[in-house]
The first five atom37 places (N, CA, C, CB, O) and aatype in JSON, in Angstrom:
{
  "aatype": [12, 3, 15, 6, 17, 13, 0, 1, 11, 10, 0, 5, 14, 3, 19, 1, 15, 8, 15, 0, 0, 0, 9, 13, 10, 0, 15, 5, 7, 15, 3, 7, 18, 4, 8, 19, 6, 14, 12, 10, 0, 1, 4, 11, 6, 10, 3, 10, 15, 1, 2, 3, 13, 3, 11, 18, 6, 3, 12, 10, 10, 10, 15, 7, 16, 1, 0, 9, 0, 5, 9, 19, 1, 15, 19, 7, 18, 3, 6, 0, 2, 5, 10, 8, 1],
  "atom_mask": [
    [1, 1, 1, 1, 1],
    [1, 1, 1, 1, 1],
    [1, 1, 1, 1, 1],
    [1, 1, 1, 1, 1],
    [1, 1, 1, 1, 1],
    [1, 1, 1, 1, 1],
    [1, 1, 1, 1, 1],
    [1, 1, 1, 1, 1],
    [1, 1, 1, 1, 1],
    [1, 1, 1, 1, 1],
    [1, 1, 1, 1, 1],
    [1, 1, 1, 1, 1],
    [1, 1, 1, 1, 1],
    [1, 1, 1, 1, 1],
    [1, 1, 1, 1, 1],
    [1, 1, 1, 1, 1],
    [1, 1, 1, 1, 1],
    [1, 1, 1, 1, 1],
    [1, 1, 1, 1, 1],
    [1, 1, 1, 1, 1],
    [1, 1, 1, 1, 1],
    [1, 1, 1, 1, 1],
    [1, 1, 1, 1, 1],
    [1, 1, 1, 1, 1],
    [1, 1, 1, 1, 1],
    [1, 1, 1, 1, 1],
    [1, 1, 1, 1, 1],
    [1, 1, 1, 1, 1],
    [1, 1, 1, 0, 1],
    [1, 1, 1, 1, 1],
    [1, 1, 1, 1, 1],
    [1, 1, 1, 0, 1],
    [1, 1, 1, 1, 1],
    [1, 1, 1, 1, 1],
    [1, 1, 1, 1, 1],
    [1, 1, 1, 1, 1],
    [1, 1, 1, 1, 1],
    [1, 1, 1, 1, 1],
    [1, 1, 1, 1, 1],
    [1, 1, 1, 1, 1],
    [1, 1, 1, 1, 1],
    [1, 1, 1, 1, 1],
    [1, 1, 1, 1, 1],
    [1, 1, 1, 1, 1],
    [1, 1, 1, 1, 1],
    [1, 1, 1, 1, 1],
    [1, 1, 1, 1, 1],
    [1, 1, 1, 1, 1],
    [1, 1, 1, 1, 1],
    [1, 1, 1, 1, 1],
    [1, 1, 1, 1, 1],
    [1, 1, 1, 1, 1],
    [1, 1, 1, 1, 1],
    [1, 1, 1, 1, 1],
    [1, 1, 1, 1, 1],
    [1, 1, 1, 1, 1],
    [1, 1, 1, 1, 1],
    [1, 1, 1, 1, 1],
    [1, 1, 1, 1, 1],
    [1, 1, 1, 1, 1],
    [1, 1, 1, 1, 1],
    [1, 1, 1, 1, 1],
    [1, 1, 1, 1, 1],
    [1, 1, 1, 0, 1],
    [1, 1, 1, 1, 1],
    [1, 1, 1, 1, 1],
    [1, 1, 1, 1, 1],
    [1, 1, 1, 1, 1],
    [1, 1, 1, 1, 1],
    [1, 1, 1, 1, 1],
    [1, 1, 1, 1, 1],
    [1, 1, 1, 1, 1],
    [1, 1, 1, 1, 1],
    [1, 1, 1, 1, 1],
    [1, 1, 1, 1, 1],
    [1, 1, 1, 0, 1],
    [1, 1, 1, 1, 1],
    [1, 1, 1, 1, 1],
    [1, 1, 1, 1, 1],
    [1, 1, 1, 1, 1],
    [1, 1, 1, 1, 1],
    [1, 1, 1, 1, 1],
    [1, 1, 1, 1, 1],
    [1, 1, 1, 1, 1],
    [1, 1, 1, 1, 1]
  ],
  "atom_positions": [
    [[115.13, 88.5, 100.54], [115.94, 89.8, 100.79], [115.17, 90.41, 102.0], [115.98, 90.89, 99.41], [113.98, 90.7, 102.04]],
    [[115.84, 90.52, 102.71], [115.22, 91.46, 104.01], [115.46, 93.22, 103.63], [116.27, 91.01, 105.71], [116.05, 93.78, 102.71]],
    [[114.77, 93.69, 104.72], [114.6, 94.94, 105.1], [116.18, 95.86, 105.22], [113.77, 94.78, 106.5], [116.57, 96.95, 104.8]],
    [[116.75, 94.8, 106.0], [118.09, 95.38, 106.19], [118.92, 95.71, 104.87], [118.9, 94.4, 107.05], [119.25, 96.82, 104.45]],
    [[119.23, 94.16, 104.19], [119.94, 94.38, 102.73], [119.49, 95.48, 101.86], [119.76, 93.16, 101.85], [120.33, 96.15, 101.27]],
    [[118.44, 95.69, 101.75], [117.81, 96.57, 101.0], [118.62, 98.11, 101.46], [116.11, 96.42, 101.3], [119.05, 98.96, 100.67]],
    [[118.66, 98.14, 102.85], [119.0, 99.69, 103.55], [120.97, 99.73, 103.51], [118.19, 99.74, 105.75], [121.76, 100.62, 103.82]],
    [[121.12, 98.69, 103.13], [122.81, 98.53, 103.32], [123.12, 98.8, 101.81], [123.48, 96.78, 103.95], [123.87, 99.72, 101.49]],
    [[122.59, 98.04, 100.95], [122.8, 98.62, 99.54], [122.22, 99.86, 99.18], [122.33, 97.76, 98.58], [122.9, 100.64, 98.51]],
    [[120.94, 100.19, 99.56], [121.07, 101.92, 99.27], [122.01, 102.76, 99.83], [119.93, 102.67, 99.69], [122.29, 103.75, 99.16]],
    [[122.66, 102.61, 101.02], [123.27, 103.05, 101.85], [124.74, 103.0, 101.56], [122.87, 102.52, 102.88], [125.59, 103.54, 102.27]],
    [[124.99, 102.26, 100.42], [126.95, 102.36, 99.55], [126.79, 103.34, 98.84], [127.7, 100.98, 98.3], [125.73, 103.93, 98.59]],
    [[128.14, 103.62, 98.38], [128.27, 104.91, 97.96], [128.32, 104.28, 95.8], [130.08, 105.82, 98.99], [128.37, 105.0, 94.8]],
    [[128.3, 103.33, 95.88], [128.28, 102.74, 94.21], [127.3, 102.54, 93.92], [128.9, 101.57, 93.76], [126.51, 101.95, 94.66]],
    [[126.94, 103.02, 92.53], [125.8, 102.71, 91.64], [125.13, 101.2, 91.36], [126.25, 103.19, 90.4], [124.0, 100.82, 91.04]],
    [[126.49, 100.51, 91.67], [126.21, 99.0, 91.02], [125.38, 98.62, 92.62], [128.06, 97.76, 90.46], [124.51, 97.75, 92.53]],
    [[125.54, 99.05, 93.61], [124.78, 98.53, 94.98], [123.03, 99.05, 94.68], [125.61, 99.47, 96.66], [121.99, 98.42, 94.76]],
    [[123.31, 100.47, 94.31], [121.55, 100.85, 94.16], [121.21, 100.41, 93.15], [121.0, 102.32, 94.08], [120.04, 100.71, 92.91]],
    [[121.98, 99.39, 91.86], [120.96, 98.86, 90.94], [120.56, 97.75, 91.32], [121.32, 98.73, 89.67], [119.41, 97.45, 90.98]],
    [[121.36, 96.74, 92.17], [121.35, 95.45, 92.58], [119.97, 95.58, 93.63], [122.92, 94.98, 93.27], [119.19, 94.64, 93.48]],
    [[119.62, 96.43, 94.5], [118.95, 96.99, 95.44], [117.41, 97.19, 94.57], [119.8, 98.37, 96.02], [116.3, 96.82, 94.96]],
    [[117.79, 97.97, 93.15], [116.46, 98.46, 92.53], [115.8, 96.81, 91.97], [116.8, 99.82, 91.02], [114.62, 96.48, 92.06]],
    [[116.9, 95.99, 91.42], [116.08, 95.0, 91.18], [115.14, 94.33, 91.41], [116.33, 94.56, 91.15], [114.06, 94.09, 90.89]],
    [[115.94, 93.91, 92.66], [115.02, 92.91, 93.43], [114.29, 93.96, 94.59], [116.05, 91.49, 94.22], [114.1, 93.46, 95.7]],
    [[114.07, 94.73, 94.48], [112.96, 95.63, 95.31], [111.62, 95.67, 94.53], [113.48, 97.28, 95.54], [110.55, 95.69, 95.12]],
    [[111.72, 95.69, 93.23], [110.26, 95.68, 93.11], [109.25, 93.99, 93.12], [110.09, 96.51, 91.6], [108.11, 93.8, 92.7]],
    [[110.1, 93.14, 93.66], [109.11, 91.94, 94.24], [108.86, 91.92, 95.56], [109.6, 90.59, 94.03], [108.01, 91.09, 95.88]],
    [[109.31, 92.56, 96.45], [108.92, 93.25, 97.61], [107.34, 93.65, 98.02], [109.66, 94.4, 97.51], [106.84, 93.56, 99.14]],
    [[106.69, 94.15, 96.76], [105.29, 94.51, 97.47], [105.44, 95.51, 98.07], [0.0, 0.0, 0.0], [106.15, 96.45, 97.7]],
    [[104.57, 95.44, 99.42], [103.81, 96.51, 99.92], [105.38, 97.09, 101.33], [101.83, 95.72, 100.68], [105.76, 98.15, 101.83]],
    [[105.85, 95.33, 101.41], [106.97, 95.28, 102.13], [108.22, 96.25, 102.02], [107.33, 94.15, 101.93], [109.06, 96.53, 102.88]],
    [[108.07, 96.68, 100.66], [109.49, 97.54, 100.35], [109.06, 98.98, 100.64], [0.0, 0.0, 0.0], [109.93, 99.86, 100.57]],
    [[107.84, 99.28, 100.93], [107.39, 100.74, 100.48], [108.64, 101.67, 101.75], [105.14, 101.06, 100.85], [108.98, 102.8, 101.39]],
    [[109.04, 101.3, 102.71], [109.67, 102.1, 103.57], [111.01, 102.21, 102.52], [109.86, 101.45, 105.21], [111.71, 103.16, 102.88]],
    [[111.58, 101.48, 101.27], [112.48, 102.03, 100.5], [112.25, 102.65, 99.4], [113.2, 101.33, 100.26], [112.96, 102.39, 98.42]],
    [[111.45, 103.4, 99.33], [110.62, 103.99, 98.43], [111.63, 105.13, 98.33], [109.05, 104.29, 98.87], [112.45, 105.32, 97.43]],
    [[111.35, 106.02, 99.71], [111.92, 107.12, 99.11], [113.52, 107.64, 98.78], [111.41, 107.93, 99.8], [113.97, 108.65, 98.24]],
    [[114.3, 106.17, 99.5], [115.56, 105.87, 99.3], [116.48, 106.13, 97.78], [115.49, 104.54, 99.66], [117.48, 106.61, 97.24]],
    [[114.98, 105.26, 97.6], [115.27, 104.66, 95.94], [115.21, 105.65, 95.18], [114.24, 103.59, 95.26], [116.14, 105.86, 94.41]],
    [[114.03, 106.55, 95.21], [113.41, 107.86, 94.56], [114.85, 108.42, 94.88], [111.82, 108.72, 95.33], [115.44, 108.86, 93.89]],
    [[115.47, 108.47, 95.99], [116.78, 109.87, 95.65], [117.88, 109.15, 95.39], [117.29, 111.09, 97.06], [118.85, 109.7, 95.9]],
    [[118.19, 108.03, 94.76], [119.45, 107.46, 94.48], [118.96, 107.97, 93.04], [119.88, 105.73, 94.89], [119.67, 108.81, 92.49]],
    [[117.51, 107.4, 92.22], [117.63, 107.91, 90.75], [117.39, 108.81, 90.43], [117.15, 107.48, 89.94], [117.19, 109.0, 89.23]],
    [[117.27, 110.06, 91.57], [117.03, 111.33, 91.44], [118.79, 111.79, 91.28], [116.02, 111.96, 92.81], [119.18, 112.73, 90.6]],
    [[119.54, 111.03, 91.95], [121.14, 111.73, 91.83], [121.97, 111.37, 90.27], [122.27, 110.92, 93.29], [123.15, 111.51, 89.95]],
    [[120.95, 110.93, 89.61], [121.53, 110.46, 88.0], [121.11, 111.65, 87.78], [120.91, 109.09, 86.92], [120.2, 112.23, 88.37]],
    [[122.12, 112.24, 86.46], [121.95, 113.37, 85.67], [121.44, 113.13, 84.27], [123.17, 114.06, 85.63], [122.2, 113.11, 83.3]],
    [[120.1, 112.93, 84.2], [119.61, 112.84, 82.99], [119.67, 113.75, 82.1], [118.61, 112.6, 83.04], [119.14, 113.46, 81.03]],
    [[120.12, 114.73, 82.18], [120.72, 115.22, 80.65], [121.74, 114.81, 79.88], [121.1, 116.36, 80.65], [122.24, 115.42, 78.93]],
    [[122.11, 113.49, 80.43], [123.38, 112.52, 80.05], [122.6, 111.64, 78.86], [124.04, 111.39, 81.57], [121.38, 111.6, 78.76]],
    [[123.73, 110.79, 77.78], [122.63, 110.15, 77.51], [124.12, 108.86, 77.18], [121.28, 110.95, 76.15], [124.27, 108.3, 76.09]],
    [[124.75, 108.71, 78.04], [125.67, 107.64, 77.92], [126.05, 107.02, 79.41], [126.96, 108.19, 77.14], [127.2, 106.95, 79.84]],
    [[124.65, 106.53, 80.21], [124.92, 105.61, 81.42], [125.53, 104.59, 80.94], [123.76, 105.14, 82.2], [125.59, 104.14, 79.79]],
    [[125.99, 104.27, 81.9], [126.98, 103.02, 82.3], [125.92, 101.89, 82.36], [127.89, 103.21, 83.93], [124.74, 102.22, 82.3]],
    [[126.17, 100.86, 82.44], [124.74, 99.52, 82.51], [124.56, 99.54, 84.24], [125.38, 97.32, 81.77], [123.64, 98.87, 84.7]],
    [[125.38, 100.27, 85.13], [124.67, 100.0, 86.37], [123.8, 101.15, 86.78], [125.63, 99.69, 87.47], [123.08, 101.08, 87.78]],
    [[123.88, 102.6, 85.73], [123.26, 103.38, 85.72], [121.58, 103.17, 85.31], [124.0, 104.07, 85.09], [120.52, 103.44, 85.89]],
    [[121.91, 102.59, 84.14], [120.61, 102.19, 83.14], [120.16, 101.45, 84.16], [120.79, 101.34, 81.56], [119.28, 102.07, 84.74]],
    [[120.34, 100.52, 84.6], [120.03, 99.26, 85.53], [119.2, 99.99, 86.71], [121.56, 98.39, 86.15], [118.15, 99.51, 87.13]],
    [[119.76, 101.21, 87.24], [119.22, 101.78, 88.21], [117.72, 102.41, 87.96], [120.16, 102.69, 88.59], [116.61, 102.2, 88.45]],
    [[118.28, 103.34, 86.9], [116.84, 104.28, 86.63], [115.88, 103.42, 86.07], [116.98, 105.59, 85.53], [114.71, 103.8, 86.14]],
    [[116.16, 102.16, 85.44], [114.82, 101.38, 84.65], [114.2, 100.44, 85.88], [115.39, 100.19, 83.1], [112.99, 100.26, 86.0]],
    [[115.48, 99.74, 87.04], [114.25, 98.92, 87.68], [114.09, 99.74, 88.72], [114.44, 97.31, 88.14], [113.02, 99.52, 89.29]],
    [[114.94, 100.88, 89.36], [114.54, 101.8, 90.26], [112.87, 102.22, 90.13], [0.0, 0.0, 0.0], [111.95, 101.97, 90.91]],
    [[112.88, 102.96, 88.81], [111.28, 103.26, 88.8], [110.28, 102.33, 88.95], [110.88, 103.78, 87.67], [109.3, 102.45, 89.68]],
    [[110.67, 100.98, 87.92], [109.62, 99.71, 88.3], [109.41, 99.58, 89.31], [109.85, 98.49, 88.05], [108.21, 99.43, 89.53]],
    [[110.45, 99.54, 90.68], [110.37, 98.92, 91.29], [109.61, 100.24, 92.41], [111.61, 98.07, 91.36], [109.27, 99.72, 93.47]],
    [[109.43, 101.16, 92.38], [108.56, 102.32, 93.18], [107.14, 102.05, 92.33], [109.28, 104.22, 92.99], [106.17, 101.89, 93.07]],
    [[106.84, 101.98, 90.8], [105.68, 101.75, 90.87], [105.25, 100.78, 91.04], [105.23, 102.06, 90.21], [104.05, 100.9, 91.3]],
    [[105.72, 99.28, 91.05], [105.39, 98.25, 91.78], [104.75, 98.53, 93.21], [106.52, 97.51, 91.86], [103.66, 98.05, 93.52]],
    [[105.52, 99.35, 94.07], [105.68, 99.18, 95.2], [104.2, 100.17, 95.78], [107.27, 99.58, 95.58], [103.39, 99.82, 96.64]],
    [[104.2, 101.41, 94.99], [103.03, 102.02, 95.13], [101.95, 101.34, 94.64], [103.07, 103.15, 94.62], [101.05, 101.19, 95.47]],
    [[101.73, 100.84, 93.44], [100.2, 99.92, 93.29], [100.18, 98.99, 94.39], [100.02, 98.92, 91.8], [99.15, 98.74, 95.01]],
    [[101.22, 98.5, 94.61], [100.59, 97.47, 96.07], [99.99, 97.79, 97.16], [101.48, 96.83, 96.79], [99.11, 97.09, 97.65]],
    [[100.44, 98.96, 97.68], [100.01, 99.87, 98.59], [99.02, 100.3, 98.55], [100.55, 100.69, 98.71], [98.38, 100.42, 99.59]],
    [[98.44, 100.76, 97.23], [97.37, 101.36, 96.81], [97.61, 102.92, 96.6], [0.0, 0.0, 0.0], [98.27, 103.51, 97.46]],
    [[97.1, 103.65, 95.49], [97.61, 105.01, 95.1], [96.86, 106.03, 96.22], [97.19, 105.4, 93.37], [95.68, 105.83, 96.51]],
    [[97.61, 107.08, 96.81], [97.41, 107.45, 97.75], [96.96, 108.91, 97.77], [98.34, 107.12, 98.34], [97.25, 109.32, 98.9]],
    [[96.31, 110.03, 96.98], [96.37, 111.54, 96.67], [97.13, 112.12, 97.6], [95.09, 112.25, 96.64], [98.05, 112.79, 97.14]],
    [[97.06, 112.08, 98.44], [97.09, 113.0, 100.0], [98.69, 112.42, 100.37], [95.52, 112.4, 101.54], [99.37, 112.95, 101.26]],
    [[99.07, 111.5, 99.73], [100.99, 111.23, 100.12], [101.78, 111.74, 99.03], [101.61, 109.4, 100.22], [101.76, 111.48, 97.83]],
    [[102.16, 112.18, 99.41], [103.33, 113.38, 98.41], [104.23, 112.36, 97.55], [104.69, 114.53, 99.64], [104.22, 112.6, 96.34]],
    [[105.06, 111.2, 98.01], [105.5, 110.14, 97.69], [104.87, 109.88, 96.0], [105.08, 109.12, 98.87], [105.39, 109.76, 94.89]],
    [[103.53, 109.9, 96.54], [102.83, 109.22, 95.14], [102.63, 109.87, 94.01], [101.55, 108.78, 95.31], [102.13, 109.35, 93.01]],
    [[103.14, 111.49, 94.11], [102.79, 112.39, 93.26], [104.03, 112.4, 92.18], [102.49, 113.73, 94.0], [104.0, 113.16, 91.22]]
  ]
}
């Protein structure tokens, strides 16, 4: 997977594309750092007060948070970086 593929998937309007990107983003390590902010934005778009997520929303939330954690872990936690808080 290349950086352009992730950018295209995250730019799509559908949750299915976002969840596909989230699943594969965790394996990118520090190379995926440029996608952390857009992935976080996609996860924040979900209404967490609901409890009836469809399978793609569920995959986005679970895989997206896992991917973000893996990437931050691979680059090292930096307290000064707003994204790491």
